[in-house]
N, C-alpha and C positions, 0 to 999 in steps of 0.2 A: 504494500500500500504506500503510495507516494502522492502527496497533494490530495488525499481523499479518493484517489483512483487506483484501481487494480492495474498493476504494471507487470508485464512479462518481458524479461530481458535475456538477450543472447540465445544460446542453444545452437541447434543445427537442424537442417532440413533432411528430407529423404536422401539417401545416399551418403549420410554422415558428413555433410558439408557444412562448415560453420557459416553463420549468417551475421551480418553487421547491422541489425535492426533491433528495436524494441517495439512493443505495442502497449497502448493504454486503452482502458475501457471507459467510454463516456457517452452518455445519452443513448445507451443501447447499441453502440457501434464500437468496434475495435479500430483504433487509429495507429498507423505505422509511423515510426520515427527513425530516421537514419542515425547510425552511430559511427564513431571514428574507427573502431576496431571490432573484431569478432571476440566473443567472450564465452565460447563453448567450454564448459568446465572452469569458468572463472568465479570470482566472488562478487557479491553485491551487498553493500552495507549502508543503512540510512544514517545520514549525518544530522547534527543538532539543528541545522537551519532548514531542514525539510527536503534537502536534495539527497541524491543517492550516488555513492561512489561505486564504480564498477571497474574491475581490473583483472588482468591476466587471462589465462585460458589456453586452450590448445592452439598451436600455431598453424596447424594444417588440418586437412580433412582426416577422418578416421580417428580423431582424438590424439594425433601425433604431435609431439613437441611442446614447447612452452612459449609464451609471448611476453612482450614488454609493456604493452599499452595499458593505460589507465585513463578514465574519464569520469565526469560527473554529470548525471542527468538532473535537469531542473524541471520539475513538474509544472511550475508556473508558466514557463515558456515552451514546454514540451520540446526541449532541445538538449543535446549532449555536447560538452566541450572537453577537449583533451587537457590533461593536467600533468603531462610529462610521462616519464617512464618509471617502472618499478626499480627497486634496488638491484634486481636480477630477474631474468626470465622465470616466470612462474605459471604453473597450472595446478588445479586441485588445491588451491590455497584458501585460507580463511582470513577474515578481518574482524577487528573489534573497534568500535568508535569510542573516542574519548570525548568528554564533555566540552573540551576547548576547541573542538574541530579537527584535532589530529586523529590518525587512524593507525592501529597496530596491524601488521600483516605477517602471517607465518604459513608454512606449508608449501610442498612442492611434489613433483612426480618425476622420478628418474632424473633428478638434478639436485644440487646442493640446496639445503634449507637454512634459513636464519630468521631471526625476528627483526622485522623492519618497522619503521615508523614513517608516516606521511605527515609533513608539515605544510600547511597551505602556502607558506612563503618559500621554504627551501626545497620542497618536494620530498621524494623518498630517499631514505638512507638506512643502512644496516645498523642496528643497535646491539645485536649479539649474534655471533655465529653459533650454530648448533653442530655438535659432534654427531648428533642423532636427529633425524628429521621425520616429519609425518606428512601424510596426505590428508587434507582437509581437517586439521586438528581443531580441538577446542581451545579457545583463548578466554580465560576467565580471570577477573580481577581479584586481588587480595588487598587488604588495607595497606596504606603507606606507599602507594604507587607500585606495588608488586603485581605481577601477572603470572599465571600458570599456563603452560602449553603442553598438551598431551593428546593422544588419540589411539585408535585401535590398530592402525597399520603404518608402517614406515614408508619412505619414499619409493620403495620397490614393491609395496603391497604385502610385505611380510608382517606377521604379528609384532606389534610394538611392545607387548608386555605391559608392565606397570610403571614405566619410566615417565617422570614428569619434569619438564624443563621450567626454569624460572628466569624472568627478566634480569633480576639482580643476584639471585642466589644460584647455587649449584644444582645440577640435575639430581633427583632423588627417586626412590622407589616408594609408591603409594600402596600400602598393604591391601586396601580394598580393591584396587585395580588388579591385584593378583588373583582375586576371587571373581571379580566382575570385569567384563570387557565392554568398554563404551562403544556405542554404535557410531557409525560414520556420520559426521556433521554435514548432512545434505544441504542445509541452508547456507553454509559457507559464509557466514557473516551476519545473518539476521538474528539478533540476540533475543529471540522470542521465548527462550526458556527461563527467563529471570522471573522469580516470584516476589522480588523486592530486595532493595539494597544490593549487597553482594552475595545473594543467595540464588542458586541455580538448580534446576532439576535435569538429570541426565538419563536417557534411555540406555540400559545396560543389559548384558546377557551373561549368565553364569558360564564360566569356562568349563565346568565339569559336566553339566547336564543340559545346557542350552536354555534354562529357565529365564524368562524375561523379568526385569525389575526396574527399579529407579534408585538412583543415588542422589543425595542432596549435597551440594558443595556450597558451604556458607563461610565466607571469609577465608577460603582456601582449605577448610576442614571438610573431609569426606565422611559421609555417614549413609547407612542404608535406610531406605524408606519402607516402613511396614505397610503392606496392603491387605485389606480385608478380603480381597478376591484375587486369585492368581490371574496373571495375564495369559490368555490361552495361546497355545502353540499351533492349534489347528482351527480352521474356520468352520462354518456351518455345514459344509459339504465334506468335512474331514480333510480338506486340502491344507497342506502346511502354510503357515503364515510367515511373512517376512516383515517384522516390525521395524519401522524406519525412525530415524532421528532427524531433527531434534523434537523434544517435547515442545508443544506450543501452549503458552500460558495465557489464560483469559483472566487478568488480574481483577477486573471489575466484578467477575462472578466467582473469583477464588477457585478457579478450575484449571486443570492442565489436560491437554489432549495428546494421545498417542495414536498412530495410524499404521495400518498394515495392508499389504497386498497378498492375494493368494495365487496359487499356481495357475488356475484357469482364467483369472482376471475377471470373473463374473461378479465378485463381491469386493467391496471395500469395508474393512473393519476398523472400528475406532474404540478406544478406551478413554473414558472421561474420568479423571481423577479429581475428587474434591480434596484439596491439599491443606485446608486450614488446620486439621487435626495434627498434621506432622510438625507444625510449628511449635506445638505444645508436647511433642513426644508421643502422640497417639498414632493410630492406624489411619491411613488415607482410604477413603471409600472409592470403589471402582464400579463404574457402570459401563456395560458393553453395548455397542451399537454396530449395525451393519447396513449397507446399502446394496441392493441387488440390481444387476443389469442383465436381464435374461436374454435379450435379443442381440447383444454385442458385448464387447469387452471394454473394461476401463483401461486407460493407459497406465503405464508404470511411471508415476511422477509423484511429486510431493504436494499434498493439499495445503492450502494456506488458510489460517484462521482469520476471518473477517471481524471487524469491530462489533458487529451485531450478533456474533455467536455462530454464524454459519461458517461452513468450510467450502473452499472452492478449489477445483482441480483444473488447471488450464494447460493444455498441451501434454507433452510427455512422449514416451516411446512405447512400442509394442512389446509384448512378451515373446521371447524366442521359443516357439512351439517345438523346436527340435531338442530342447534341453529338458530333462526331468525336473530340474530345480528352477527356481525363479531367477531368470537371467534376462537382462534387457536386450532387445534387438534394436540397436542404435541405427540401423539402416531404414527402419520404418517409423516415421514420426506421426503424431496425431494432432489434429487441430481442435479436438472436442474440448468443450468447457462444461464442467459439471458443478452444480451447487448442491451441497448436502445440508439438509435442515434437521435440527434436533426435534422440532415440533411439527405436527401435521400442518400442511399448508391451509391457509384460510380459504374457504369457499364462499361464493356468493350465495346469499339467501335473504330471508326476511330480516330487516335491520332491527332486531330486538334491542340491540345496544342503544340505538338512537331513541327508541321508544321509551325504554327504561330511564335513560338520561333525561329525556324531556319531562317524564313524570316526576323525577326527583327535583328538577329545576322548578317545575310548577309548584311542587309541594313546598320547596324552600321559599319561593316567592310569596306563597300564601301565608306562611309563618311570619315573614318579614312585614307583610301588609298588616297582619293582625297585631303584631307588636307595635307598629307605628300608630295604628288607631287606638290601641290600648294606652299608649303613653299620652295621646292627645286627650283621653278621657279617663283619668286615673280612678274616678269614682266608680267605674264599672267593675273594678277588680276588688275582690274581698281579701286578697292576699297582699299585705303591706310590704312584704319583703321580696316581691317578684323581681324587681330590678337587681337586688343584691344576689338572688339566686342565679339570674342570667349572667351577671358579671362573674360569679364564681365558676359557672360552667365554662364560660369563655376562657377564664384564666387557667382552669384545669386543662382544657383542650390545648391551649397555647403551651403549657408545660409539657404535655405529652408530645406535641409537635417538636418542641425544642429538643427533647430527649431523643426522639426518633431520628431527627435530622443530624444533630450534632454529636450526641453521646454514642448513638448506634451507627454513626457515620453513613447515614443514607445518602449524604451529599456525594459520596465517592462512587455512587452508581451513575454510569454514563447515561446521558440523555434523560436525566431525572426530570419528571414533569410534575406540575402541581397536582394533577389528577392521581399520580402515584401516591403522593402524600395523603391525599384525601381518602384514597382507597385503604391505606394502612390505618387511618383514623376512623374509618367507617362513617365518613361524612362526604360532602360534595366540595368541589374545587371553589365554588363561589364563596362558600362560608370560610374556607381556609384563606382565600385571598383577602376577604374582608377582615379576618382576624389579624393577619399580618399588617395590613395597612393601618388598622386602628390601634393595635397594641405595640407594634414595633416601628411603625412608620417606614418600613422597608418592603420593597417588592420582592416577590419570590425569587426571581432570577438573580437579583442583587444579593440576597441573603445567601443563596447557594454558592455564588461566586466567591463571596467573602469567606465562607467556611472552607472552600477548596483552596483558596490562596493561603489562608492561615495554616492549613494542613501541609501544603507544599513547602511553606517556609520552615515548618517543623522538620519535614523530611530532609531538606537541604542542610539544616543546622546539624541534624543527627547523622546524616550520611552525605558529607560534602563531595564524595567521589561518585555519587549516583548520577546516571545519565539524565539529562533534562526530559527526554521522551518518557523515561520511566517515572520521573516525578509527575509529569502531566498525567500519565496513565493511572498511577496510584491515587492521585488526587481527584480523579473523576472527570477530567477535561476530555472532550471528544477528540482532540488532536493537539499536537505540540504547538501549532500555529495559534489555536484558540487560547491555549495556556499563556503563551508569550503576550498576546494582545491584551488579555484581561489583566495579567500580572502588571504590565507596564501602565495600563490605564488606572489601576488602583494604587500602585506604589510609586509610580513615576520612574521606575527603573526596570530594566530587563531582569530576568531571573539570575543570569550570570553576574550582572552588575551588583544586584542585591547580595548575592552570595559572597562576592569579593569584599563588599563593605563589611559583612559579618566577620569574615576572616581577619580583616584589618583591625576591627574592634577587639578581637581576641588576641591580636599580636601574632597571628599565624603567617 
């Protein structure tokens, strides 16, 4: 997702030929944009300003060789500009965005590997040579500017074991990676597996029996995630499943998604993990889903989690029918786009919702009219404390609303509407709006924005290395652009400027 649009970058066409284009989806149509280079097997990473850096990839057809090129896609202008060359030719590499606009890059295929950094002013440069390299490694942050680099396979496709490289420290062996093998990082730079701060979830497989599981990596510390339901190794038809990484996190719903393809390509399988419990040392609950495609096959590709909770599969390659295991046929590409829904699609029918809403509004209006006439003729009421009772009821409802929004952090729910609050309070939005205006003097959208910004400021103080897109996501903003705009409108500073001011005050 870039600029609120679904974007498909790089790849190759039939015949395994790299292409130099991207496509974005807008107004029901796919639009093609030329790029400066091809990036089949490259990386793509979102930057804090809303643009996307794309780099490296195979130099020739058939996935052969490595390339130098890097560029930045700007969704506001739907154009790509070159940003120089990488520190070395790379393919099957990964990237990690820093909050100041720089980018870490690691990983390669049949060529030397190193950890490099991109600076918008000076370009790419090597910061640490690796004696051992990886293809599409994981790059995860640790406090005090440290980063971990590791993965399942080395630059020649051999098992990498439990080795973990560090930006500042020496390479070491992680005991849990001796038991669990991390899955290949297919996203190659999209850090969608972060559940907050420096805490990430990893898809892993037991080295002794192939059992699937999850590891949590928090501030560089690895731990196992206890699940209340095993991740299945076979699908509905008994076909073996290939579970892919990375985990995709929906922070607004506190859920993480895993996905799998089967041998026949007739089903897509998903595991939804409610991860709140693991933050307190409990078991994460797992729900299993599948989608069936009886008249054709799904492509082998990676589904992307959308902000509204749906998942989308765009393009991909066919299954090699000559092989008994799940193997990609890179010579046959697919242009299909599939959208997977968690809930049944809404169907047209009699608009009962509108009817019930109209009845509720008419009822509320009648009550307001009655109260108005009642106040104009107080002698008609035998209850002297009616106004006091009404005031108490309104005050109690306001207290409930404050607890719901602020203390229970309802404001962190994306696209929160006043009707959502009214539903939680078993009342209607007109009454909630009137309460806010009369008792707090603040409109609903202004109140929610204030709570979100206060929460974002707390996150930045407690986790100064947290990426701004993560801060925006955790605080309930629909996008990083919306976060920046509202933050500056309310504080007079951008989030980065405000954070630097806080650091200066603390003498950091």
